[in-house]
C-alpha positions as CSV (number, residue, x, y, z in Angstrom):
1,X,86.7,175.5,44.3
2,X,89.2,173.1,41.9
3,X,91.6,173.1,44.7
4,X,89.3,173.1,47.5
5,X,88.1,169.6,46.5
6,X,91.2,167.5,46.9
7,X,91.8,169.5,50.3
8,X,88.8,168.8,51.9
9,X,88.9,164.7,50.9
10,X,92.7,164.2,52.6
11,X,91.3,165.9,55.7
12,X,87.9,164.4,55.9
13,X,89.3,160.9,55.9
14,X,87.8,158.6,58.2
15,X,88.3,155.3,59.3
16,X,86.2,153.4,56.6
17,X,87.8,155.2,54.2
18,X,90.8,153.8,55.4
19,X,89.6,150.5,55.7
20,X,88.3,150.4,52.2
21,X,91.3,151.9,51.0
22,X,93.5,148.7,52.6
23,X,91.2,146.0,51.3
24,X,91.0,147.3,48.3
25,X,94.7,147.8,48.1
26,X,95.0,144.2,49.4
27,X,93.3,142.6,46.9
28,X,94.9,144.3,43.9
29,X,98.1,143.9,45.3
30,X,97.7,140.3,45.8
31,X,96.0,139.7,42.6
32,X,99.5,141.2,41.2
33,X,101.8,138.9,43.0
34,X,99.8,135.7,42.4
35,X,98.8,136.3,38.9
36,X,101.3,138.6,37.3
37,X,104.9,138.7,39.1
38,X,105.8,135.1,37.6
39,X,107.7,135.2,41.1
40,X,107.7,131.8,42.1
41,X,106.8,128.3,40.8
42,X,103.8,129.0,38.2
43,X,101.0,126.6,36.9
44,X,99.1,126.9,34.1
45,X,94.7,127.2,33.6
46,X,94.8,123.9,31.9
47,X,96.8,122.3,34.9
48,X,94.3,123.9,37.5
49,X,91.6,122.1,35.8
50,X,88.5,124.7,35.8
51,X,85.2,123.2,34.6
52,X,82.9,125.3,32.6
53,X,79.9,126.9,33.6
54,X,77.5,129.6,32.9
55,X,78.7,131.8,35.1
56,X,82.4,131.7,34.9
57,X,84.7,132.7,31.7
58,X,88.2,131.6,32.8
59,X,89.9,132.5,30.1
60,X,90.0,135.8,30.6
61,X,93.0,134.6,32.7
62,X,94.7,132.9,29.5
63,X,97.7,135.5,30.0
64,X,98.4,134.9,33.7
65,X,100.7,132.9,35.1
66,X,99.2,131.5,38.4
67,X,101.4,130.5,41.3
68,X,101.8,126.9,43.0
69,X,104.4,129.0,45.8
70,X,105.8,132.1,45.9
71,X,109.5,132.9,46.3
72,X,111.2,134.5,49.0
73,X,112.3,138.0,47.6
74,X,112.7,139.8,44.3
75,X,113.0,143.3,43.3
76,X,110.1,145.8,43.0
77,X,109.9,146.7,39.1
78,X,107.6,146.0,36.7
79,X,108.6,145.0,33.1
80,X,106.1,145.2,30.4
81,X,106.0,142.3,28.3
82,X,103.6,141.1,25.4
83,X,101.0,139.1,27.5
84,X,101.3,142.1,30.4
85,X,103.5,142.9,33.4
86,X,105.8,140.6,35.3
87,X,108.4,140.9,37.4
88,X,112.4,140.2,36.5
89,X,113.7,137.0,37.1
90,X,117.2,137.6,38.0
91,X,115.9,139.2,41.4
92,X,114.0,136.5,42.8
93,X,115.7,134.5,45.9
94,X,114.3,131.1,45.0
95,X,113.6,130.2,48.6
96,X,110.1,129.1,49.9
97,X,109.0,130.6,53.4
98,X,106.2,128.6,54.8
99,X,104.8,132.2,56.4
100,X,105.1,134.0,53.1
101,X,103.4,131.4,51.1
102,X,100.5,130.1,53.6
103,X,99.6,133.7,54.5
104,X,99.0,133.8,50.5
105,X,97.0,130.9,50.2
106,X,94.8,132.0,53.6
107,X,94.2,135.5,51.5
108,X,93.2,133.7,48.2
109,X,90.6,131.8,49.8
110,X,89.4,134.5,51.9
111,X,89.1,136.4,48.5
112,X,87.5,133.6,46.7
113,X,84.9,134.2,49.3
114,X,84.4,137.9,48.8
115,X,84.3,137.1,44.6
116,X,81.6,134.2,45.0
117,X,79.3,137.1,45.9
118,X,78.9,137.8,42.2
119,X,77.8,134.9,41.0
120,X,74.9,135.8,39.7
121,X,76.1,139.6,39.1
122,X,79.7,140.0,37.6
123,X,81.2,137.0,35.5
124,X,84.7,138.1,35.4
125,X,84.4,138.9,39.4
126,X,82.9,135.6,39.7
127,X,85.7,133.6,38.0
128,X,88.5,135.4,39.9
129,X,86.9,133.6,43.0
130,X,87.0,130.3,41.0
131,X,90.2,130.7,40.1
132,X,91.6,131.6,43.3
133,X,89.7,128.6,44.9
134,X,91.5,126.0,42.4
135,X,94.8,128.2,42.9
136,X,94.4,127.4,46.7
137,X,94.1,123.7,45.9
138,X,97.0,123.8,44.0
139,X,99.3,125.7,46.3
140,X,98.2,123.0,49.3
141,X,98.7,120.2,47.1
142,X,102.2,121.5,46.6
143,X,102.6,122.4,50.1
144,X,102.3,118.8,50.9
145,X,104.7,117.5,48.3
146,X,107.4,119.5,48.7
147,X,107.4,121.5,52.0
148,X,107.8,118.7,54.7
149,X,110.8,117.2,56.1
150,X,110.6,113.6,57.4
151,X,108.9,114.3,60.2
152,X,106.0,116.2,58.2
153,X,106.2,119.3,59.8
154,X,106.2,122.4,57.1
155,X,109.7,123.6,56.6
156,X,111.3,126.3,54.2
157,X,112.7,124.8,51.2
158,X,115.7,126.2,48.6
159,X,114.7,125.4,45.1
160,X,117.5,123.8,43.7
161,X,116.1,122.8,40.3
162,X,117.0,124.7,36.7
163,X,114.6,125.7,33.9
164,X,112.5,123.2,32.2
165,X,113.9,120.3,35.2
166,X,111.7,118.5,37.7
167,X,111.0,120.2,40.4
168,X,113.8,119.9,43.7
169,X,114.1,121.4,46.6
170,X,116.1,120.9,49.6
171,X,115.6,122.0,53.4
172,X,116.9,125.1,53.8
173,X,116.1,125.4,57.7
174,X,114.6,122.5,59.6
175,X,113.4,124.4,62.4
176,X,109.3,125.1,62.0
177,X,107.3,127.6,63.1
178,X,104.2,126.3,65.0
179,X,102.3,129.2,63.9
180,X,102.6,128.2,61.0
181,X,101.8,124.7,61.1
182,X,98.3,126.4,62.5
183,X,97.8,128.5,59.5
184,X,97.8,125.8,57.6
185,X,95.5,123.5,59.3
186,X,93.6,126.2,59.0
187,X,94.3,126.8,55.2
188,X,93.4,123.4,54.5
189,X,90.3,123.3,56.6
190,X,88.9,126.4,55.2
191,X,89.8,125.5,51.2
192,X,87.6,121.8,52.5
193,X,84.6,124.2,52.8
194,X,84.9,126.1,50.0
195,X,81.5,125.4,47.3
196,X,84.4,124.9,44.5
197,X,86.2,122.8,46.7
198,X,87.7,118.9,45.4
199,X,88.8,116.0,47.5
200,X,87.2,118.1,50.4
201,X,87.2,115.4,52.9
202,X,90.7,114.6,52.3
203,X,91.4,118.3,53.0
204,X,89.4,118.2,56.2
205,X,90.4,115.0,57.8
206,X,94.5,116.1,57.1
207,X,93.4,119.6,59.3
208,X,92.0,117.4,61.9
209,X,94.9,115.5,61.8
210,X,97.0,118.6,62.4
211,X,94.9,119.7,65.0
212,X,95.0,116.2,66.7
213,X,98.6,116.7,67.0
214,X,98.1,119.7,68.9
215,X,95.8,118.7,71.1
216,X,98.2,115.9,72.2
217,X,101.4,118.0,72.3
218,X,99.0,121.3,74.4
219,X,101.5,121.2,77.2
220,X,104.0,122.1,74.5
221,X,102.5,124.8,73.1
222,X,102.5,126.9,76.7
223,X,106.4,127.6,75.7
224,X,106.0,128.9,73.2
225,X,107.4,133.2,72.9
226,X,104.3,135.6,73.4
227,X,104.3,136.7,69.5
228,X,104.6,133.1,68.2
229,X,101.9,132.1,70.5
230,X,99.7,135.0,69.1
231,X,100.0,134.0,65.7
232,X,99.3,130.5,66.8
233,X,95.9,132.0,68.4
234,X,95.1,133.7,64.8
235,X,95.2,130.6,63.3
236,X,93.3,128.6,65.6
237,X,90.3,131.4,65.9
238,X,90.4,131.3,61.6
239,X,90.2,127.7,62.3
240,X,87.5,127.5,64.5
241,X,85.5,130.0,62.7
242,X,85.3,127.5,59.9
243,X,85.3,124.1,61.8
244,X,83.2,125.0,64.8
245,X,85.0,122.6,66.3
246,X,84.6,121.1,69.7
247,X,88.4,120.6,70.1
248,X,89.4,123.5,69.0
249,X,87.1,125.7,71.2
250,X,88.7,123.8,74.3
251,X,92.1,124.4,72.7
252,X,90.9,127.9,71.8
253,X,89.9,129.0,75.2
254,X,92.9,127.7,77.4
255,X,95.2,129.6,75.2
256,X,93.4,132.6,75.0
257,X,93.3,132.2,78.9
258,X,96.9,131.3,79.0
259,X,97.4,134.6,76.9
260,X,95.8,137.2,79.0
261,X,98.0,135.5,81.9
262,X,100.9,136.4,79.8
263,X,99.9,140.0,78.9
264,X,99.6,140.5,82.5
265,X,103.1,138.7,83.2
266,X,104.4,141.3,80.4
267,X,103.1,144.0,81.6
268,X,104.7,143.8,84.9
269,X,107.9,142.9,83.6
270,X,107.5,146.1,81.6
271,X,107.4,145.1,78.6
272,X,106.4,147.6,76.0
273,X,106.1,145.2,72.4
274,X,103.6,147.1,70.2
275,X,103.4,144.4,67.6
276,X,102.3,141.8,70.4
277,X,99.6,144.2,71.9
278,X,98.5,144.8,68.6
279,X,98.2,140.9,67.9
280,X,96.9,140.1,71.2
281,X,94.0,143.1,71.3
282,X,93.1,141.3,67.4
283,X,92.7,138.2,68.9
284,X,90.3,138.9,71.8
285,X,88.0,140.7,69.0
286,X,88.5,137.9,66.3
287,X,87.8,135.1,69.6
288,X,84.3,136.9,71.4
289,X,83.3,137.3,67.4
290,X,83.4,133.2,67.2
291,X,82.2,133.0,70.6
292,X,79.5,135.7,70.2
293,X,80.3,137.0,73.3
294,X,82.1,140.0,75.1
295,X,85.1,138.6,76.9
296,X,88.0,140.3,78.2
297,X,86.8,144.1,77.9
298,X,89.4,145.0,80.9
299,X,91.8,143.6,78.9
300,X,90.9,145.3,75.6
301,X,91.0,148.8,77.5
302,X,94.4,147.8,79.4
303,X,95.6,147.3,75.4
304,X,94.1,150.0,73.8
305,X,95.9,152.3,76.8
306,X,99.2,150.6,76.3
307,X,99.0,151.3,72.2
308,X,97.4,154.9,73.3
309,X,100.6,155.4,75.4
310,X,103.0,154.3,72.6
311,X,101.4,157.1,69.9
312,X,102.8,160.0,69.6
313,X,101.2,163.4,69.2
314,X,103.7,165.9,67.6
315,X,104.6,162.7,64.9
316,X,101.3,161.5,64.6
317,X,102.5,157.9,64.6
318,X,103.2,154.9,67.3
319,X,107.2,154.9,68.6
320,X,108.3,151.5,68.9
321,X,110.5,150.7,71.8
322,X,114.0,150.8,70.8
323,X,117.2,152.0,72.1
324,X,118.8,153.0,69.0
325,X,118.7,156.5,66.9
326,X,117.0,154.4,64.1
327,X,113.7,152.2,64.3
328,X,112.6,149.7,62.0
329,X,109.1,149.9,60.8
330,X,107.5,147.1,58.7
331,X,104.0,146.9,56.6
332,X,102.4,145.0,59.8
333,X,103.0,147.3,62.6
334,X,101.0,149.9,60.6
335,X,98.7,147.5,59.4
336,X,98.1,145.1,63.1
337,X,97.9,148.7,65.1
338,X,95.2,149.8,62.6
339,X,93.4,146.4,63.0
340,X,93.9,146.5,66.5
341,X,92.6,149.9,67.8
342,X,89.7,150.0,64.9
343,X,87.0,148.7,67.2
344,X,87.1,151.9,69.2
345,X,87.3,153.9,65.7
346,X,83.4,155.7,67.1
347,X,85.7,157.4,69.8
348,X,87.0,160.3,68.0
349,X,90.5,160.5,69.8
350,X,90.9,156.9,68.6
351,X,89.7,157.8,65.1
352,X,92.5,160.6,64.9
353,X,95.1,158.0,66.0
354,X,94.0,155.4,63.0
355,X,93.8,158.2,60.7
356,X,97.1,159.9,61.7
357,X,99.1,156.2,61.5
358,X,97.5,155.3,58.4
359,X,98.9,159.2,56.7
360,X,102.0,159.9,58.5
361,X,102.8,156.2,58.9
362,X,101.8,153.7,56.0
363,X,101.7,156.3,53.4
364,X,104.0,158.9,54.3
365,X,107.0,156.2,55.2
366,X,106.8,155.2,51.3
367,X,106.7,151.7,52.5
368,X,104.3,150.7,49.6
369,X,105.7,150.6,46.0
370,X,102.8,152.0,44.4
371,X,98.5,151.9,44.0
372,X,96.7,150.9,41.8
373,X,93.7,153.0,40.1
374,X,90.2,152.6,41.6
375,X,88.0,150.2,39.9
376,X,86.2,151.8,36.6
377,X,82.5,153.3,36.7
378,X,81.3,149.9,35.4
379,X,82.6,147.7,38.0
380,X,80.1,146.1,40.4
381,X,82.7,147.1,43.4
382,X,82.2,151.1,43.4
383,X,78.3,150.9,44.3
384,X,77.0,150.0,47.7
385,X,75.2,146.3,47.4
386,X,76.5,146.2,43.7
387,X,73.6,148.1,42.9
388,X,75.0,149.8,39.7
389,X,72.7,152.9,40.3
390,X,74.1,156.5,40.6
391,X,72.8,157.1,44.0
392,X,74.7,154.1,45.0
393,X,78.5,155.2,43.9
394,X,81.1,154.5,46.3
395,X,83.6,157.5,46.1
396,X,87.0,157.3,45.0
397,X,88.8,157.8,48.4
398,X,87.8,154.4,49.6
399,X,89.9,152.8,47.1
400,X,92.3,155.5,45.7
401,X,95.7,157.4,47.3
402,X,96.4,159.9,45.5
403,X,99.7,160.3,46.5
404,X,101.1,157.3,45.8
405,X,101.6,156.6,41.8
406,X,100.2,153.9,40.2
407,X,102.1,150.7,39.1
408,X,101.4,152.1,35.3
409,X,102.9,155.4,35.7
410,X,105.8,154.3,37.7
411,X,106.7,150.6,36.4
412,X,106.3,149.8,40.5
413,X,104.6,146.7,41.6
414,X,101.7,147.6,44.5
415,X,103.1,146.0,47.5
416,X,104.0,146.3,50.6
417,X,108.1,146.7,50.7
418,X,109.8,144.7,53.4
419,X,110.8,147.8,56.0
420,X,111.5,151.3,56.6
421,X,113.7,153.2,59.1
422,X,112.4,156.2,61.4
423,X,115.4,158.2,62.5
424,X,114.2,159.3,66.0
425,X,115.8,162.7,66.2
426,X,115.3,164.0,62.6
427,X,111.5,162.5,63.0
428,X,112.0,161.3,59.7
429,X,111.3,158.1,57.5
430,X,114.7,156.9,55.5
431,X,116.3,153.9,54.0
432,X,113.1,151.9,52.9
433,X,114.0,148.3,51.6
434,X,111.8,148.7,48.7
435,X,112.4,145.2,47.4
436,X,109.3,142.5,47.8
437,X,109.9,139.9,50.6
438,X,107.3,137.2,50.6
439,X,106.6,137.2,54.7
440,X,106.7,141.1,55.1
441,X,104.9,141.5,51.9
442,X,102.0,139.3,52.1
443,X,101.4,139.1,56.1
444,X,100.3,142.5,56.0
445,X,97.8,141.5,53.3
446,X,96.5,138.5,55.5
447,X,96.1,141.1,58.1
448,X,93.8,143.6,56.1
449,X,91.9,140.8,54.6
450,X,91.4,138.5,58.1
451,X,91.0,141.6,60.8
452,X,89.4,144.6,58.7
453,X,87.2,142.8,56.7
């Protein structure tokens, strides 16, 4: 019977197990990046100015190195130091992408909300939420000061300072993504309503200034490429969920109508972009949740059909449209596909697709570096409703992926790697880009936290 247990656990995996595993991994991966990696400009607990309260103990983080921003690239190796694990700074590519940084900040704010549940239950977990809130503010202040061009747009920068010098940056690329500006609008507003927010009205006002820019130049938004538009709409969905702003609502309705029209146009032109279909389906679910409605049901079914057609029963994953012998997959491809069809999980065929794409794609591809151990049995996260009652114990298969080694055993960071290739003739994953890339490593974390939660 010792051998039957693990077999049964693997084969009885459910979409709920997968969602729980991905949410846990995302929490731990972001914690490792934001507090341990040192892959960026760091700050100190003193500079974050976190006030002590009976419900917080910030001293537990005194050996961590909170990030003000995250660099673009790094190796995946963990170095074990006196004050905990960190990454090799000689491998850092000291460029700052707006996308990677705003996804980090939004994810920290989302997790702050999660850890606030423990205010009266667990001082350590609640303190982590408070720390994330203060880090988010420091990051947003940093972006305002260092990541804008002369026109006020947030753009990618390159760090040109040296150790011990004042911070210095130069513009890497003056082109900007409109979707990044929208995500930042959402981040500034989301921080302004955080229970531990400081200067909340200033952040809220700045966020509304960005919204006013979008409404003033609304016609130009319709010229965005499809994927950029869908990411913009996702940022607007997040903003509207936080603000319930009437102008944001009107803009969101207009852009969702445009997105649906664009879908039919792309369908007629025989486009087959799995990532775009996934993003649009996710946006429909977010939109309906925001509006407390059931719009675009026909389009949901059509998108599900498109995504199902891309699924290959023989190999258990979806095949991206590509004429080459090798197909590049990114972590966000697998996560967005799972998140897109997750609302259909009660259908057994869809449930099987979710399980197979997760196991045979995301896990077996090797695109995840390492996987943290599950929380200890005395951790409230291991129990339904955080009761710590034995009958409410949540099984390990909601946290742990046994086929991937832990960071401690492998000295590999718990991150989504940049990409992996799939050989179409051999039906085999190969050529893993086993490095950290801010955009590709943090975006799937963001998707898990905002679209699977």
